[in-house]
C-alpha positions as CSV (number, residue, x, y, z in Angstrom):
1,M,106.7,50.8,121.3
2,S,103.3,50.4,122.5
3,S,103.2,48.1,119.2
4,T,106.0,46.3,121.5
5,L,103.7,45.7,124.6
6,P,101.4,42.9,125.5
7,T,97.6,43.2,125.4
8,F,95.7,42.5,128.2
9,D,94.4,39.1,127.0
10,E,98.2,37.8,126.3
11,M,99.0,38.8,130.1
12,R,96.0,37.6,131.4
13,S,97.0,33.8,129.3
14,N,100.7,34.4,131.0
15,A,99.6,34.9,134.1
16,F,97.4,32.6,134.4
17,A,100.2,29.9,133.6
18,M,102.3,31.3,135.8
19,L,100.2,30.7,138.4
20,G,99.4,26.6,137.1
21,D,103.4,26.8,137.3
22,V,103.8,27.9,141.0
23,E,100.3,24.9,141.3
24,D,103.0,22.4,140.1
25,E,105.9,23.5,142.1
26,L,103.3,23.9,145.3
27,R,102.6,20.1,144.0
28,S,105.8,18.9,143.6
29,D,107.1,16.0,146.3
30,W,110.1,16.8,148.8
31,R,112.6,14.1,150.6
32,D,112.0,12.1,152.6
33,G,112.2,13.6,155.7
34,A,112.1,17.0,154.8
35,G,108.1,17.7,154.1
36,P,106.3,21.1,155.3
37,N,105.7,21.4,159.7
38,R,101.9,21.7,160.4
39,E,102.1,25.6,160.4
40,Q,104.3,25.3,157.0
41,A,101.6,22.3,155.6
42,E,98.3,25.4,156.5
43,A,100.2,27.8,154.3
44,L,100.9,25.6,151.8
45,R,96.9,25.0,151.5
46,Q,96.0,29.0,152.5
47,A,99.1,29.1,149.2
48,R,97.0,27.0,146.3
49,Q,93.5,28.2,148.0
50,A,95.4,31.6,147.0
51,I,96.2,31.0,143.1
52,A,93.2,29.1,142.8
53,Q,91.1,32.5,144.0
54,A,93.6,34.7,141.4
55,K,92.8,31.7,138.8
56,E,89.4,32.3,139.2
57,A,89.8,35.8,139.1
58,L,92.0,36.0,135.9
59,D,89.2,33.9,134.2
60,R,86.1,36.4,134.9
61,A,89.2,38.9,133.9
62,G,88.8,37.1,130.3
63,R,84.5,37.1,129.7
């Protein structure tokens, strides 16, 4: 059973890729008039910052 479990490096790589997918989604354009309000835009900025920090931490974990 343990041979079917991913290695740490595989898990780290997968998580890094998923965070990249989230970044791409959050960068997507939206329909005119359907964009975030001021509070949502701030939360979006914070989310993007947290994703960048998580990717940096995963990068450090791979060293």
